[in-house]
N, C-alpha and C positions, 0 to 999 in steps of 0.2 A: 388599190391600197390607199388608205387615208393617211394623212400626216401623222396622226396619233399611232397608227399601226406601224408606220415606218420608224417612228421614234422607239416604240417597244421592241421592234425587230433589231434595231441597232444596239439597244441596251442589252438584249438577250445574247447577241453575238459578241459583245464586249463586256464581260462581267466586271471589269475594272472601272467602267463608266456608269454612273447612276443615270436614271431616267431624266432627271432635270438637266443634267449636263448634256445628254443627247438631244433634248428638246432645244436647248440653247444653240448647240452646234447646227442642228437642222434649220432653225430659224435664221441664224447668221448666214448659212449657205444660201437659203432662199432670198434673203435680203440683198446679198452680194450680187446674185444673178439679176434680180429686179433692178437694182441700182445701175448695173452695167448696161442692161437693155434700155433703161430710161435715158441713159446718156448716149444712146445710138449705137452701142457696140453689140457684138455677138458673143455668145458664150459657147465654147467648144469643150466638151468633156470627152477626151479621146476614148474610143471604144464604146462610148455610150451614145453620144449624139451632139447635136448643135442646136441651140436656141438662137433665133434671130427675129428681127422685126420685118414685117411686110407692110409697107405704106399703102393706104388706099385713098384715092382722091375723093373730093367732094362729088356727090351724085344725088340725083332725084330718085326717091323711092315712093311707093304708094302704100297708104294705110289699107290693109285688106278689108277692114270692116266698112270704111266709108268711101274708099277709092280716092281720097284726097292725096294730092301730090305733096310730099314733104322733102325738104332739102336736108340731106344728111351730110354733116361736115366731114372733113378728112379725118382719118384715124389710123392708128397703127395696131396691127394684130401680131401677137406672138406666135411664131411658127416653130416647129420642132422637126428636125431631120435626123432619124436614127442613124447611128454609126454601123459600120460593117460587122463589128464584133457582136453587138446586141442582136442584129438581124440574123446572123449566122447561128447564134445560140438559141434564139426563139424558133427558127426554122428547123433546126436539128431536133429540138424537143417536139415540135408539131409533127414532123415526119415520123419520128419514133412512135408517138402516140397513135398516129393514123395507121401504122402497120399492124399494131396490136400483137397478141400472142401467136 
């Protein structure tokens, strides 16, 4: 699902909210998550999951085309750990679809 599809989905589920209002809400939510992660915090949405940073140290990597060694600086990667509720709902749906008629 793309961000635009998410916005349309939220707008269709909430007829009292216009699409521009939903776009603003989604963008503010994303910005709040990004800002909190940038400040070194984690974001936990109960039942959905947890976003957190994983720090990676400086290391040497190789250019696959030339074989040249390059020093890659330290960086942070965003990780997501799904919550129990979302896993249970997905696995229930998958096991129901696997059984068939």
